[in-house]
N, C-alpha and C positions, 0 to 999 in steps of 0.2 A: 434109442429116441425113435419116435414115430415120425413119419414122413413130412406130416405137415408143421408142426415144430420147427423140424430140421431145416425144411425149405424156407420157414419165416427167418429163421437166423441167419441163413446164406443171404437171403435177400437184404435183411437189415445190415449186414455186413457190407456187402458189395456197394449198396446205395451210399451210404455214410462214406465209405472208403472214396468213392467217386466223387462226392462233394467235397471231402477233404483235400483231395490233391488238386483239385480246382482252386479252392481258395488258399491252400499253402503255395501255389504257384504264383498266385496274385501277390501274395504278401511278399514272397522272395522277390519277384520282379520288382516290386515297387521300392523295395528294401535297396536291392542291388543297383538300379537304376537313379536311386537318390544318392547314394553313400560313394560308388566310384568315382563318377564324374565329379564330385565336389573334392576328390582328393587330390585332384591337379595331376594325375598320372601322365607319365610319358612312356610310349614303348617304342623301343629303337626301330623294330622292323616295320613300323609303320610312320616314320619319319617324315614322309612325303605328306601326310596329312596333318591339318593345323592341330596344334596342342588340345586346342578345345574340345578335339572330338575323341580324344584318346580313352578317356574315361568311359564315354558312351560306348565305343567300341569293346573296352574290355568288359563290360556289364554284358553285352550281346554275347560275347564268348563264353563267359561265366552261364547265362541263362539258357542258350541253344540245347545243349546236351539235356539241362534239367527239363527245358518243356517237351523236348523228344521223350524222355523217361513220362511226364506227365501224361503225354497221349497214349502211351503203351499202357499204362495203368488205366487210363480212363476206357481204352477200347476194351481191355479185358474185364474191368468191371461193369460194361455195358453189357457184354455178351452174358454175365453171369446175371444180371438184375432181369434181363429179357427172358433168360431160361426159367429163372425162379418165378416170374409173373406167367410164365405159360404153365408151369405146373399149379400154382395157385389157382388160376381160373379154368383149368381142364380137369374134369369137364364141369366146368361151371360150379366149382365148389364155393367160390366167392362170385356170384353172379353179376355179370357187367351190368345188369339193370340197375344196381344200386349205383346210385349218382356218384359218391365218393371213389368206389373202386374205378368207376369209368374214368373220372377225372384223373385217377392215378395212373390208369395204363395210358390215357392219351398224354398225358405230362411227359411220362418215360420213353414214349415212342417220339415224340416231339425232340427231346433230348438227344437220344440216339439219332435223329436225323439230323440235328445241328454238328452233332460231333462228326457224323459222317461227311457231310457237307465240307465241313473245316478240314477234316483230315485228309480228303481226298483231293481237293479242288486247290484251296486258300495255302494250305500249308507248306506243301511241295513248292509252290511259285515262291514263296516269302524265303523258303530255305535255299532255293538257288539263287536268289537276287541278294540274300544275305552273303552267301561264301563267295558270291563274283565281287562282291563290295570288298571283302577280306582280301581276295587273291588282287584285285587291282591295286588296292592301297598299298599291299605288301610290295607289289611291283613298282610302284611310286608313279601309275598312272591315274591322277588325281581326278580327272575329268570324268573317266571311266568308272570310277569309285563312286563317284557321287551321283552319276546316271543311275548305278543298281541302288544306291540308298534311297533314292528318291522313290524308285519303283517299289522298294520294301515299305517305306514309309506310307505310301499311298494306300497299300494294303492292310497295314497295321490297326488303324481304327475297325475295319471290318470283321477282324479276326478277335478283337477286343470285345467287339458287340454279341459277337457268338459266343466267346466264353461267358460274356455275362448272361446271355438267354439261357445258354445251358444250364448255367447254375442256378437262374431263377426257376426254371421248369423242374430243375430234380428239387429244390427246396419246397414246392408246391407237393410234388409227389411224397416227399420227406412230412410234411404238415399233414395231409390227408390219409397217409397209409396207417396209422393206429385205428382210425376209425373204419377203413375202407376193409381192414384184414380182420375186424372183429367178427368173432362169430356171430352170427344171427341170432336171436332169442329164439329160446325154445316155446313152441306153442304148447299149451296145454290140452290134452284130449278133451273133448267134450265129453261132459257127463252123459252116461247113457240114458234113456227115458225111464222112467219107473216102472217096473213090471206090473202089468196088467192081468189080473186073475179072471180070463174070459170064463171061467167054470162056473162062477158064482151066478 
């Protein structure tokens, strides 16, 4: 297989996988945080908490490792997508002066930046607060548990916004990629001027 088709195949696989894991995480979170709290669960080790919080806590326990896995996949796919884009545009095989290709590259770079910002700054803070909430609740320190839960909750809308913004920029890249990656039309060579017989 030639380098160009192989690179494009890897690009499409990584980009669609990146989008798919974000969508899957959103669907799983919506389902889990809707169903588990509605079941009226009670967890013996967190008996100090009000019973109304047990379903939400159980949903968090389920989703925390899933979100960690999703972030690992996102980081891996972001690396592959960026590497594929570098190969595609070097040495300007798909020139950045093409508007759609420039949009594609900018959208991918913005998505990478949003992912990096959330993974480096926001996610570690939220995970610390979440685990501190679980530990305090299990120890029976309800006041401390609520403090950590509130700190986590304050950060949650910003994390959700970053997830949504990352998905939106990737969808833009996905929509413009077919046209951006299309081979430029071949220009027909200009016909040679008619031969003039100068000996006549």
